[in-house]
Structures are given as structure tokens and as C-alpha cells.
VOVEXDREN-184100 format. One line per field, with one value per residue (C-alpha): residue number from 1; x, y, z. Coordinates in steps of 0.001 Angstrom, whole numbers, plus 500000, padded with zeros to 6 digits. Layout:
! VOVEXDREN-184100
num: (NUM,...)
px: (X,...)
py: (Y,...)
pz: (Z,...)
***
This chain:
! VOVEXDREN-184100
num: (1,2,3,4,5,6,7,8,9,10,11,12,13,14,15,16,17,18,19,20,21,22,23,24,25,26,27,28,29,30,31,32,33,34,35,36,37,38,39,40,41,42,43,44,45,46,47,48,49,50,51,52,53,54,55,56,57,58,59,60,61,62,63,64,65,66,67,68,69,70,71,72,73,74,75,76,77,78,79,80,81,82,83,84,85,86,87,88,89,90,91,92,93,94,95,96,97,98,99,100,101,102,103,104,105,106,107,108,109,110,111,112,113,114,115,116,117,118,119,120,121,122,123,124,125,126,127,128,129,130,131,132,133,134,135,136,137,138,139,140,141,142,143,144,145,146,147,148,149,150,151,152,153,154,155,156,157,158,159,160,161,162,163,164,165,166,167,168,169,170,171,172,173,174,175,176,177,178,179,180,181,182,183,184,185,186,187,188,189,190,191,192,193,194,195,196,197,198,199,200,201,202,203,204,205,206,207,208,209,210,211,212,213,214,215,216,217,218,219,220,221,222,223,224,225,226,227,228,229,230,231,232,233,234,235,236,237,238,239,240,241,242,243,244,245,246,247,248,249,250,251,252,253,254,255,256,257,258,259,260,261,262,263,264,265,266,267,268,269,270,271,272,273,274,275,276,277,278,279,280,281,282,283,284,285,286,287,288,289,290,291,292,293,294,295,296,297,298,299,300,301,302,303,304,305,306,307,308,309,310,311,312,313,314,315,316,317,318,319,320,321,322,323,324,325,326,327,328,329,330,331,332,333,334,335,336,337,338,339,340,341,342,343,344,345,346,347,348,349,350,351,352,353,354,355,356,357,358,359,360,361,362,363,364,365,366,367,368,369,370,371,372,373,374,375,376,377,378,379,380,381,382,383,384,385,386,387,388,389,390,391,392,393,394,395,396,397,398,399,400,401,402,403,404,405,406,407,408,409,410,411,412,413,414,415,416,417,418,419,420,421,422,423,424,425,426,427,428,429,430,431,432,433,434,435,436,437,438,439,440,441,442,443,444,445,446,447,448,449,450,451,452,453,454,455,456,457,458,459,460,461,462,463,464,465,466,467,468,469,470,471,472,473,474,475,476,477,478,479,480,481,482,483,484,485,486,487,488,489,490,491,492,493,494,495,496,497,498,499,500,501,502,503,504,505,506,507,508,509,510,511,512,513,514,515,516,517,518,519,520,521,522,523,524,525,526,527,528,529,530,531,532,533,534,535,536,537,538,539,540,541,542,543,544,545,546,547,548,549,550,551,552,553,554,555,556,557,558,559,560,561,562,563,564,565,566,567,568,569,570,571,572,573,574,575,576,577,578,579,580,581,582,583,584,585,586,587,588,589,590,591,592,593,594,595,596,597,598,599,600,601,602,603,604,605,606,607,608,609,610,611,612,613,614,615,616,617,618,619,620,621,622,623,624,625,626,627,628,629,630,631,632,633,634,635,636,637,638,639,640,641,642,643,644,645,646,647,648,649,650,651,652,653,654,655,656,657,658,659,660,661,662,663,664,665,666,667,668,669,670,671,672,673,674,675,676,677,678,679,680,681,682,683,684,685,686,687,688,689,690,691,692,693,694,695,696,697,698,699,700,701,702,703,704,705,706,707,708,709,710,711,712,713,714,715,716,717,718,719,720,721,722,723,724,725,726,727,728,729,730,731,732,733,734,735,736,737,738,739,740,741,742,743,744,745,746,747,748,749,750,751,752,753,754,755,756,757,758,759,760,761,762,763,764,765,766,767,768,769,770,771,772,773,774,775,776,777,778,779,780,781,782,783,784,785,786,787,788,789,790,791,792,793,794,795,796,797,798,799,800,801,802,803,804,805,806,807,808,809,810,811,812,813,814,815,816,817,818,819,820,821,822,823,824,825,826,827,828,829,830,831,832,833,834,835,836,837)
px: (731556,731002,727720,726433,723852,723023,722925,726036,728546,728931,732282,733179,735535,739203,740190,743562,745424,744963,748094,748479,750577,752560,755728,758796,760783,758114,757565,761100,760434,756690,755450,751680,750078,747103,745861,743383,746164,747871,744607,744020,747521,746764,742965,743117,745409,743261,740849,737347,737355,740549,738895,736084,738485,740492,737390,736235,739653,739741,736252,737752,741021,740328,738282,734907,735927,738872,736696,734323,737189,738556,735104,734760,738168,737212,733940,735759,738743,737497,735464,731960,733214,734959,732563,729584,731202,731399,727971,725813,728291,728416,724654,724305,727043,725183,721563,722059,721162,717651,717319,718050,721205,723565,722506,724917,725452,722331,720860,717786,719805,722393,721700,723571,723512,724914,727491,727954,731074,729780,726398,727753,729921,727007,724590,727136,727924,724285,722924,720904,723767,726493,729108,726818,724268,727085,728044,724446,724320,727724,726512,723124,724782,726303,723017,724068,721466,721449,719427,716988,715349,711545,711320,712009,709234,705980,703648,700991,703626,705676,702632,701425,704757,705194,701759,702985,700694,702353,701519,699447,702236,704307,707349,707709,706930,709633,711858,710986,713709,712511,714506,714376,712928,709756,708368,711288,714358,712827,714703,714029,716531,716848,718873,721271,718881,716067,718400,719600,716121,714794,717405,716955,713187,713282,715844,712993,711090,713668,715828,714868,712715,714556,714763,712186,714868,716518,714845,715485,713520,712671,712624,716266,717637,719701,717188,714214,716148,717419,713875,712915,715882,715111,711480,712398,714949,712985,709479,710147,707421,709202,710963,711888,713799,717550,719421,721671,725189,728157,731254,733417,734695,733143,729735,726388,725715,722457,719843,719676,716349,714411,715397,711809,708615,707542,703874,703157,699408,698968,697088,695206,692317,690880,691374,694779,696190,698887,702498,703388,700397,701069,704694,703661,700864,703128,706048,705975,708588,711231,712216,708711,709378,712466,710196,709659,713230,712351,710489,711451,713532,710689,708232,710508,711178,707496,706514,709215,708322,704651,705225,707738,706001,702318,701660,701587,697858,695760,691980,691581,693970,692154,688816,690348,691812,688295,688116,689088,691143,693273,696955,698716,701120,702863,702857,704067,706046,705566,708778,707374,704156,706038,708041,704862,703311,706363,705728,702041,702717,705284,702990,700238,702722,703994,700495,699326,702301,700524,699429,695705,696185,698262,695656,692847,694932,695990,692413,691320,694432,697542,699883,701455,704840,705233,706018,702700,700839,702717,701721,698109,698108,700571,698202,695067,696910,699783,698877,695184,694280,697383,697165,693510,694217,697219,695138,692328,694752,696249,692827,691773,694960,697013,697216,694783,697485,698896,701224,698162,698716,701253,698678,696073,698253,699212,695514,694641,697550,696161,692643,693803,695620,694636,697151,699972,698704,700891,697947,696995,695796,697362,695127,693188,693871,690626,691863,688718,689263,689091,686501,687460,687229,684754,687561,688494,685127,686426,689247,686817,684422,687212,688514,685159,686071,689139,686840,683771,684684,687902,686008,683566,686579,688043,684730,684897,688472,687650,684783,687316,689939,690347,689174,690252,693843,695066,696719,693522,691456,693867,693335,689527,689979,692270,689858,686812,688663,689651,686195,684610,686322,683668,682200,684060,681180,678838,681239,681452,677671,677392,679764,677688,674528,676213,677201,673796,672025,669676,671068,667609,667563,670056,669051,672232,674263,672208,674532,677837,680498,682166,685806,689049,690411,692555,695186,697714,700690,703095,702274,702289,699579,696159,694206,690756,687867,687299,684406,682078,679476,680292,678083,679801,683230,682322,680871,683900,686128,684188,683898,687575,688656,686000,684839,681588,679688,680723,678255,678656,677839,677124,679008,675840,673536,671716,674376,677223,675100,674449,678242,678674,676042,677739,681079,679492,678146,681570,683204,680736,681387,685191,684946,683071,685600,688523,686798,686217,689901,690865,688522,689965,693483,692446,690789,693944,695967,699702,700015,697969,700177,703307,702002,700858,704308,705819,703461,701185,698026,696439,698141,696285,696738,694555,696809,693914,695012,693237,695829,695522,697685,696060,697586,701046,700662,698520,696290,697722,696795,693242,692961,694229,691883,688881,689826,690328,687062,685057,686225,685807,682211,681499,683064,680986,677872,678728,679538,676439,674132,673508,671012,671874,669052,670794,674049,672262,670718,674169,675117,671936,672394,675624,673605,672483,676021,675826,673544,671777,674929,677016,679118,679707,677605,679093,679761,676779,676639,674304,674351,675375,675958,679539,678974,678719,679225,680088,677880,679337,678234,679997,683191,683096,682485,685561,687778,686871,687142,683466,682767,684806,684542,685777,688717,689973,692750,691292,694382,696975,698344,701787,701795,700763,703002,705993,705154,707272,707705,709199,712694,712224,715155,714393,710645,711578,714041,711572,708909,711213,712092,708452,707469,710161,709049,705366,706141,708425,706140,702704,701475,702726,701140,697805,697872,698648,695853,693307,693764,690999,693211,695005,698024,695688,694089,697530,698673,695470,695935,699428,699251,695764,694957,692567,689087,689737,686365,684421,686241,684067,684722,683152,681487,679264,676754,676608,678607,679609,681577,685166,685156,687603,690529,691111,694537,695790,697809,701002,703685,704195,707491,706738,706276,710058,710708,709068,711091,708795,709401,713152,713355,711104,713482,716508,714814,714054,717674,718884,716615,717711,721353,720730,719757,722790,720699,722603,721241,720530,718603,716753,715756,714498,712501,710908,710076,708545,706508,705152,704202,702225,700544,699753,698343,696029,694908,694319,692058,690097,689663,688400,686024,684667,683976,682019,679654,679033,675499)
py: (253242,249647,247855,245248,242495,240302,243062,243323,246039,249136,250726,254173,254297,254678,258277,259823,260788,264518,266593,268594,271797,271870,273726,272075,272314,270070,267811,266355,265216,264416,261006,260514,257159,258589,261894,262105,262153,264914,266851,266469,267695,270995,271387,275146,274895,272618,273230,271925,269491,267866,266616,265102,263409,262028,260551,258970,257387,256039,254590,252226,251388,251356,248956,250240,250682,252840,254902,255732,256619,259035,260561,261221,262999,265008,266096,267192,268935,270596,273788,273934,275733,272581,270055,271328,270103,266499,266465,265507,262812,261432,261337,259508,257114,256165,255988,255279,257269,258524,256488,253274,252415,252873,251083,252854,251106,249009,249701,247636,244390,245239,243154,242925,239151,238780,241620,242660,244772,246834,247109,248697,251125,252205,252624,254699,256860,257542,257827,261028,262144,260698,262134,262357,264473,266648,267314,268270,270749,272136,272939,274113,276861,278349,278532,276247,275023,271931,271189,268316,267384,267646,264684,262292,263507,261503,261637,264124,266512,266425,266896,269848,271663,271058,272602,275669,274885,274814,271620,271954,270825,273749,271540,272866,276514,278994,276090,275737,277038,278150,277357,278899,275616,276204,273073,270896,270580,272090,271745,272291,274363,272385,273093,270345,268748,268597,267249,264490,263464,263562,261079,258908,258678,258167,255349,253124,253900,254405,251323,248115,245655,242924,239586,237022,234449,236774,236215,239427,240341,243985,244737,243555,245748,248882,251089,250050,250534,253941,255019,254061,255958,259139,259017,258544,261373,264038,263029,262273,260848,262216,265532,267811,267400,267284,270335,269832,268746,270872,269349,271757,270889,274090,272507,272723,275184,277115,275700,277841,279324,277584,278950,278739,279784,277193,276406,272983,273227,275266,275130,271822,273237,271814,274833,275610,278982,279766,279135,282825,283813,281014,282192,285752,284860,282728,285161,285313,286465,283809,284960,285470,283769,281999,279291,278050,276785,274137,271831,272778,269615,267490,269088,268638,264979,264140,266044,264403,260898,261441,263061,260474,257352,258188,260994,258885,259298,262406,262547,263041,260159,257941,258614,257770,254544,253277,252450,248824,250008,252442,251733,251808,254710,253438,250001,249841,246852,244847,246382,249878,249078,247760,250984,253070,250982,251834,255507,255289,253429,256026,258941,257554,257266,260810,262314,260405,261522,264871,264896,265344,268758,269885,268479,270385,273514,273378,272894,276173,278260,279188,279383,276051,275099,274520,270827,270384,272022,269869,266672,267700,268443,265881,263047,264905,267638,265701,262011,261394,262312,260829,257632,257157,257347,255088,252457,252714,251923,248965,247521,247747,246643,244446,240794,238366,236536,236302,239330,241541,240872,243720,246212,244879,245264,248796,249689,248119,249927,253266,252359,251661,254686,253597,250745,253281,255594,255819,254977,251793,248948,245506,242818,240987,237459,236306,237424,239495,242595,245782,248435,251317,254508,257159,259676,258093,258929,262161,260233,257599,260267,262309,259132,257624,256557,254740,252527,252180,252343,250421,247754,247337,247163,244357,242487,242544,241232,238485,237205,236558,234699,231066,231159,227486,228825,229486,232740,234148,232858,234685,237999,237753,236861,239843,242384,240935,240926,244580,245801,243658,245531,246655,250093,250523,249447,251773,254752,253958,253704,257059,258629,257360,258782,262200,262076,260930,263511,265587,269009,270628,269812,272625,275667,277686,274970,274740,276822,275627,274362,271220,271325,270199,272276,275073,276626,279182,280816,279297,276955,279942,281755,282083,278889,279026,278720,275194,273502,272199,270827,267088,266480,269184,267832,264365,265666,267885,264849,262663,265368,266356,262733,261695,264920,266820,264348,261120,258323,256948,253296,252943,250136,249307,249767,247060,246751,246142,243795,241696,241397,240415,237635,236352,236337,234472,231917,231453,231116,228374,226610,227022,225427,222476,222091,222164,219494,217320,217566,216649,213615,212462,212665,210708,207996,207324,204660,204848,201350,202275,205264,203122,200469,203167,204689,201297,200904,198120,200220,202081,205292,208463,208828,211855,214094,215701,217679,220225,222800,224253,225205,222464,219776,221026,221841,218960,218601,221545,223839,222482,223166,226756,227441,226138,228180,231430,231067,230060,233180,235414,234262,235030,238477,239278,238175,240573,243520,243299,241616,238563,236084,232483,231427,233087,231320,227968,228391,228546,225296,223555,224773,222800,219596,220594,220358,216610,214621,211336,209311,211282,212854,216623,218507,220653,224366,226624,227600,228340,226916,229403,229198,228034,225779,226323,229785,230081,232285,234436,231756,229070,231160,231420,227640,226875,229417,228026,224395,223709,222233,221452,219949,216360,216483,213253,212774,211520,211298,208635,207482,207129,210831,212157,214915,213573,213464,214535,210898,209958,210303,212524,211220,207559,207978,209397,206620,203926,205534,205391,201765,200638,202532,200721,197330,198034,199144,196139,193425,194964,192027,189328,191033,191358,187697,186630,188794,187351,183776,182226,180198,181123,182546,184956,186065,186517,188698,190720,191430,192908,194340,195812,199189,198474,199989,201419,200353,201906,205222,208330,211968,213542,216961,218753,219227,215628,212573,211167,208089,208369,209013,207839,205507,202564,201494,197966,195863,197509,197232,200023,200265,203619,202068,201375,205119,205647,206301,203967,201073,201493,201873,198783,196740,197990,197159,193617,193107,194434,192046,189138,189930,189608,185970,185390,185434,186943,189434,186802,184349,187313,188483,184990,184795,188206,187235,183957,185692,188225,185504,183732,186998,187860,184389,184680,188142,186859,184057,186449,188920,186295,184906,188406,188813,185565,186805,190144,190442)
pz: (429017,429828,429305,431751,431475,428560,425989,423878,424794,422645,421958,420674,417690,418598,419146,418586,421706,422127,422540,425694,425987,429193,430107,428546,431789,433403,430407,430685,434246,434224,433107,432596,432112,430257,428827,431687,434244,432369,432177,435905,436627,434910,434994,434231,431220,429118,426315,427209,424271,425516,428710,426697,424318,427246,428912,425647,425144,428669,428293,425762,427448,431151,433264,434457,438089,437112,434790,437666,439969,437329,436856,440555,440516,437496,439046,442207,440548,437347,437238,435828,432715,431541,433079,431096,427840,429083,430788,427697,426678,430243,430548,427252,428189,431363,430119,426430,423405,422835,419625,421554,419555,422455,425654,428018,431336,430748,434190,433339,433331,435999,439103,442387,442593,439058,438912,442546,442032,439085,440745,443916,441914,439722,442666,444576,441593,440627,444171,444832,447095,444892,442468,439438,441323,442643,439050,438293,441112,440206,436715,438024,440037,436839,434872,432013,429529,427394,424233,424305,420966,420945,418548,421437,423664,424057,421103,422330,423632,420458,418275,420389,420262,416560,415997,417977,420939,424344,426281,429452,431737,433091,432643,429031,429644,428454,427349,423613,421305,417873,414775,411273,409989,411956,413630,412526,414708,417797,421075,424743,426693,429931,433044,434175,436630,434079,431409,433710,434824,431256,430099,433225,432717,428951,429161,430344,427152,424400,425023,423319,425317,427116,425227,426211,426871,429390,432753,434686,437767,437372,441112,441440,438649,439220,437323,439441,442676,441508,440810,444305,445765,443785,444835,448523,448311,446395,447540,451224,453406,456508,456874,454003,450744,451494,450167,447134,448029,447062,445454,447374,450878,452268,452784,450939,448216,448176,445854,442706,441816,439110,435730,434518,436195,438676,438058,439480,439465,436309,433117,432962,430952,427741,425520,424036,423193,420698,421695,421586,423714,426186,426497,427177,429560,431734,432140,435943,438361,438811,442274,443518,446791,448185,449575,446061,445978,448557,446238,442688,442265,443687,441353,438333,439126,439422,436315,434238,435455,434704,431342,430109,431488,431271,428812,425683,425044,424911,425281,421525,420782,423290,421577,418184,419566,420274,416549,415819,412840,414851,415090,418413,418761,421852,423509,427093,428341,431514,432891,432184,434034,437120,437354,437094,439846,442045,441300,442248,445537,446525,445550,447791,450678,449926,449828,452876,454894,455296,458948,459624,461156,458152,455727,457399,457579,453921,452878,454527,454634,452769,455770,454918,453525,449780,450457,452222,449382,446910,448842,448641,444920,443561,442693,441449,439539,437980,437772,437566,433953,432317,434386,433470,429731,430177,432020,429473,426698,428600,429416,425768,424012,426342,425215,426885,428725,432268,431729,432300,436010,436077,434726,437138,440219,439124,438846,442188,443873,442777,443913,447486,448909,452448,452080,452097,454814,457952,460199,458364,460514,460554,459140,461792,462879,461396,457954,457460,455262,457312,456605,454347,456374,455358,455140,451795,450268,448621,446967,445673,444327,442706,441028,440181,436653,437930,439929,437725,434051,434457,436412,433538,431214,433364,433181,429378,429515,432019,429867,427073,429106,430145,433745,434169,434105,437670,436573,435107,438022,440347,438531,438888,442563,443156,441609,443392,446716,446430,445492,448183,450978,453455,452708,449394,447156,449122,448589,444831,444591,446439,443953,441036,442599,442897,439214,438062,440229,437966,437311,437686,441405,442114,439998,440605,438841,435688,433551,434907,432510,433769,432874,434317,437189,435904,438127,436944,438515,440945,443748,446079,444108,445767,445517,443953,446387,447524,445766,448437,446104,445997,442990,440999,441927,440719,437434,436898,437355,434903,432196,432480,431768,429277,427667,427844,425623,427377,427873,431383,432151,435881,437627,439519,436558,434572,431818,434201,436281,433183,432646,436270,435942,432797,434621,437535,435100,433516,436915,437781,434473,434917,438351,436860,434105,436548,438631,435530,434587,438143,438099,434808,436189,439318,437224,435236,437205,437255,435795,432749,432075,432330,429971,427561,427572,426864,423897,425243,425007,422170,421062,420256,416498,416264,418371,420238,423226,425410,426208,429677,432599,434634,432418,433271,436963,438236,441243,443127,440244,440262,443959,443506,440617,442525,445565,443641,441694,444763,446687,443629,443206,446879,446612,443522,445371,448207,445917,443709,446223,444071,445482,446195,443875,440922,441646,442028,438594,437061,438751,437691,434119,433841,433603,430087,428790,428542,426268,427013,426261,428731,425918,425703,423200,420508,421260,420770,417076,414176,410633,407982,404247,404667,407659,411384,412927,416589,418685,421458,423948,421875,421880,425666,425899,423773,425547,428935,427846,428462,425056,421956,418502,418247,415861,414336,411895,408532,406346,405741,409147,407601,406740,410128,411587,413491,417178,420141,421172,417789,416340,413274,411161,411970,411111,407710,407046,407991,405813,402772,403550,403969,400831,398862,400194,399493,395973,395292,396779,396260,394118,396471,399519,397725,396817,400354,401802,399370,400648,402806,405089,408335,406412,404612,407887,409464,406555,406541,410303,409678,406206,405945,407539,410418,410165,406741,405366,408229,408295,407825,407288,410334,410261,412791,409989,408812,407894,404546,403485,402401,398743,396144,396362,398732,399861,399308,401782,402931,405569,408178,410111,411771,415193,415248,415253,418643,421708,423626,421284,421295,425066,425491,423295,425176,428460,427228,426155,429461,431472,429242,429910,433601,432967,430710,427500,424559,422022,419284,421530,423019,419541,418710,421890,421251,417698,418834,421560,419081,416571,419226,420252,416637,415934,418904,417815,414289,415532,417772,414905,412495,415139,415732,411992,411946,414653,412951,411351)
***
């Protein structure tokens, strides 16, 4: 199959043309252009392997559009008995191999604006109602099974199965195939729909990350759009799931019953049983109720997406990862996070599409459709725990750069289900955030850790980032704005009060064991009695995600409040720093910059540079940073009820960052045995650009690193030339510089390094004179290797040519002008020395 995008194409090795037995009386008259045409002429006379060999051969020789046309004909014409042999190869050809070696059709790079023809063909072929899904349903009706290696499953699932413990998710129940080798070489026996969705979901994980140089917008790629189409098809917000399409012209085929027990809300407890016991205990009737057939595809799709994309960390693994020496087992990419965010947004819309009367009915009765039950249980039963561990890992291990914005927006999307409710209100004209309805209080309480512990984790990240950067300032603003929505902070605080409520207040709950909700059986099994005790529900949620011995840090407690005050102080300091940079830019006149570029002002030989986004983006960036930080500070004040007096103290404290001479002090540090040691405050000051050490180059100016405004090869050549001249005429130059007349002063001005005698080695601890050798007079030609010098000379020659002055006279005029300038500077220098004490 053909590969699209920037990734190199993969090709299968050439295959021999398979021979086809056909009647000799027809062979003399029939002419076939390819083995596939011959196979399609006699679909019932072929060996199954011949069809596969024909398709492999055509994948090398035919263009992609023709390959897809042939596949559509094959799917329509051939029976399932022969199609099942090509199904694993076709799935791997599309989504790539599980080891990432083969990239398949490279759906993650295929974009409509870059490859419009191939894009439209792929989207039509892989559409939920397209030919590929027809093939899936055709094989599904015949009860075919396909082996999927356990070794490619997410880490916790693979480890659990290899230890003969069945994972909690019902997705794996009654699917593990034992081998004589024991835990090695285990496979899952999957039906065609499961096999297809497994490969589709894992192709996001197993394929190599996109190159940094390849700028691909994830939301425009075929893979991202297919995920959206599959979610809209199998998790509909309106109506029911469309029935599977039949490949025969007679109409739709009935949906086959699930080949494994359907237990969507089953077995999320903390205690594992053996694999054999789990198999026996979950042998339920497959055909318990025909109504289960309505959502088995929806349930399978959601479980596969959650397992493959989120279930990379278990509670035990998460607790081990808290150690600073722990190695990361799985590192998600930004593309991965964006796809998960798409899943979460659609799940909120799917769950909120349950009408109010249906929601109240399903909460007190079982006379509801399976789809309605599934909508109610999809997020809390399938997503919550795995998403929490996934977010915890991202908050603790993601790099401290702007790419964290993807994780942040995914988190904020989950925290705001009301944004995806069908009855959401349009924002008002006064741009004031609307109040969060009290009906969302149960969601906030049942997801308390998502709000509180992850908020504290974000505070710790924000304190270690450069808040002067507009991108980092925007992230702080986004989080503060979401949590400052009216009534949200009060609901979070109420949830914390329910969790911290003393257990002795309610005697009948003293001996309760707080565990994760455990539901067994199918989705039509009787639901456990609804828990009306709000405090118990909150505690059950916290202990199921963090364990029985967790230490909870309240979001509105003293520890978190201290972090908020530190963040408010850093925001104030970052605003001051941004304003200082803006003032420095405004004080630099354009003329001064132009003369400096031409070389008529002093050049910075120390190479000091304060790296920051503001230096690259200019005044507009300063304005945005100040606006984001100002609003974020106001939102934090509203959330945590900070007083104006506290914020004014931070502003007044900035005056201490300057000494009596108006120069910035050194970063906060202490003196240790080996020199200065930065304190945490000093680290924050350096990160946010509030203070810095003054760094000056103390070596030989001729040996400074080549700058960006210099020609590297020319600088090296001029250095060799000046070194040869200095070595050859060292004695003569020393004699000239030792004279007491004007010629001696003129030579000392050009041949002696300025300020050499007064140079010091600077240290924050103290100062000491330069020790050791002194350099004699020498000639430096490095200034001729600068782009500015060469452009200035070319500009002078160009202006001279406009006045009909040739190159030689122009050179003489420039030389004469410089001699006069140097003579004047020599006299001024000598006069300055005479007036020195």
C-alpha cells in the first residue's frame, strides 16, 4: 500500500505471480491484465492465499486509487471465507505494523490541502459506513477470530495478563489464549470489529513521533478526523447508533451478538483474582437480552480508545513514579494529547445528550434503553480513573515549555462538561463568565481530585516557568479564568468539606470500606442501590484514585494558599520585568540602532543576552503578557479571596530589587564552601528574569567565539594573518609604542589592547586582579570580518560612485578620513591621561 506524508514509503518485497487454474477452453480466449482480475473473474475457484498474493502484488505495481477500487470490488464480490485471510494484512497495510516499522497509509500526516485526491479516497474507504467497515461486518457475521499479541498492549495490561491476572476492564474477558510457553507469546482472540479498532487506536501510539521539522496540524490530518467521525457514529449525541451496513444489495444485516460477555460497567475493584477464577466467574450468558446488541460496538469502541490511549499507568505504577529516580515507562506526545482531548469533549457531549427526564428516570429506574444507561455510566466508569493517572503523569513529567498547553487544554476540557451541554447559554455581551449551575455539583464532587490536586500540581509547575513569556502567561490566565467561573470555587470548596467531614459524625459509616465502585454482569444487570450519602461518594472517589492511605492537600488549605501567594508575587514581578523590557526598547532610538549596526558605536564584546520571547515579539508581546498576568492576578484574587493589601505588598516589595545606584542586585543566594549557592527564591528570580549575574568575557578578545554577525571563514583567515604580522614585527611594534612623541601615542592607540591594565576578574564573592602574563602591542584585523564593516565599506563605495569617484580615490579618502579621526582620538586620549590623578 502507498504511504502519504513526509515519511518515506515502505514497499513489500516483489512477489512471484501466483498461478491460477482455470478451464483451458476459457484460458485460450480470456486475457487478464493482473492476477487480481483473474481472481475476481472466478472468486469461488481460488485458494484463499491466492487472493492475498494478488493484492500484495498489486500494492506494488498499481497506483493507490486503483488499489482502493480493486479492494472495494473484492469486498463486494468475495465471500467471507476468503476475505478473512486478507483482513489482517489489509489492516496492517492501512494502520502500519504494531512495532512501528511499517507506517501503512500514514494517516497522521495525510492532509486534504496537501494531498486532496488521496485524502478523499482514504476518508471514503475508512468511513464508518464505508467499504472497510462493510468488510468488518461481513466477517463479524461469520464469527471469525483474529490473534492480537498481548506484548503490544499498554504496560499495566500486559503485565497483568502475563502474571495470570485478568485486567479489570471487561474488554479482555474470555479473550486470552493460553500457550504452552506460559506467559510468553500470549494472544487475544478478537472479533473483526475489535481487531480493527485495536489497530486503529494503537497506530497513534506505536508509530514513530512526527519529525520536529515537519509542521503538521493535527486537527487537519486524516487520523484526527476519522477519530471524530467514529465517535460521532458510534457515540451519537442524537438518535441511536446506526445499524451495521451489509455488503449485499439486500439491505442491512442484523448485528451479530457480542462474542464475549458484554460487561461495560464491571469489575473496577482494587483486588484481583486469579485468571482462571476470573474466567469462570464471568461466564455469563451471551444472548441474555437482544437489547445488548444495540450498543456493543459503542461500548467496544470506547473501551478500546480508553485502554489504548490512557491506560499506560496503574495506581501502583503512579505511586512508584513519585520517586525522582523512577524511569518513565511511557511518554505521550502532543499529538496523542490532542486526540485524547477530542475524545473527552465528545464524551461530555455524549453524556450530556441524555435528556433531563431520561437522566432522572435512569437514576431511579431500570426501564431505560441500554444507550441511555451507557451515556450515564460512560465517563465515571470507563474514563475517570485512567484519565486521572494519565494527567498526573503529564503534570509531573511534561517538559516546562509551551507544549504543555495541549495537556492544559485537555484537562480544562474535562473540568467543564457544561460547555458541551445542549442547553449551554451563549456568552453575554458584557463578556462576563456565566454562573456554573448547581446541577453540576455532583460532577464536581465525584471528580474532586481532578479539580483540586491537579490545580496544586499546576501551581508547582507555574512557579518554575518564565511568566514573562506570553505563552506561559497565557496558560496561567487560562487556568485562573476557568476556576474563577462564578459558583465553581464554592462547589469545589463544598466537595472538600464533604471529604474532610469527620467520620465520627455519622456512626453508621464508621466501619465502611471506601473502595472504587464495583459492578459486575452486563449493563442490563440490576444496578446497585444509589448512594445518597454525598460525603461517602466523595471519599469513595478520592480513595479509589489515590488509595486508602492517601494524604490529601486541600485546594483551599494553608499549603495551597501559600503556593497561590507565591504565584501572585511572581506574577507581579513578571509584570514589572515585562514593563522594564518594554521601557528599554522604547528608550533605544532607531538612529542609535542604525549607527550601531554600521559599527559607529561600541559593540558588545561580552555577548550577554537575556533570552526571552519578548525580545523576539516586541511591544505587542509585552502588551499581551501584561494583559494575561493582570487578569490572572484578578482571577486568583477572586478564587482565594485575596485582599488588596496583600497584592499591594508584592508591588511595594519590588522596590527592594534595586540598590542605591539603580543597578539590579544579584539573585538571592548563600555563600557555601565552593562559592555561591542559589536559594529557591534566587532560582525563581533568574527564571523570571528579575535578577541575574553580570557575566563579562575575561579572555583574549581575539579568541572570542565567532558571532552571528561575523563571517566565520574570514575571521579565521584574518586571525592567522594578524598573528603572523604580530609575530614577525613584534619588536618593531614594541619600540614604536615605547616612544614619548605623537607617533608613539598614535601606535599605542591602535596596537595596545584598551583597558588591559585595569581589567579584573569579577566574582560575586570578591574581585581580584588579573594574574600572570601581560600582552604586548599587537595588531587586530578581526573587525574586517564583520558583516557591518563590509556592508559599510560597500555602501561608501556605492555613494562615491554616484559622484563619479572611483574605487582607488574612494579608498584614499576613507584612509585619510580615518587617519584624521584616529589622530583626534589619540590627542583626546593622551589629554585624558594627563588629567588622571
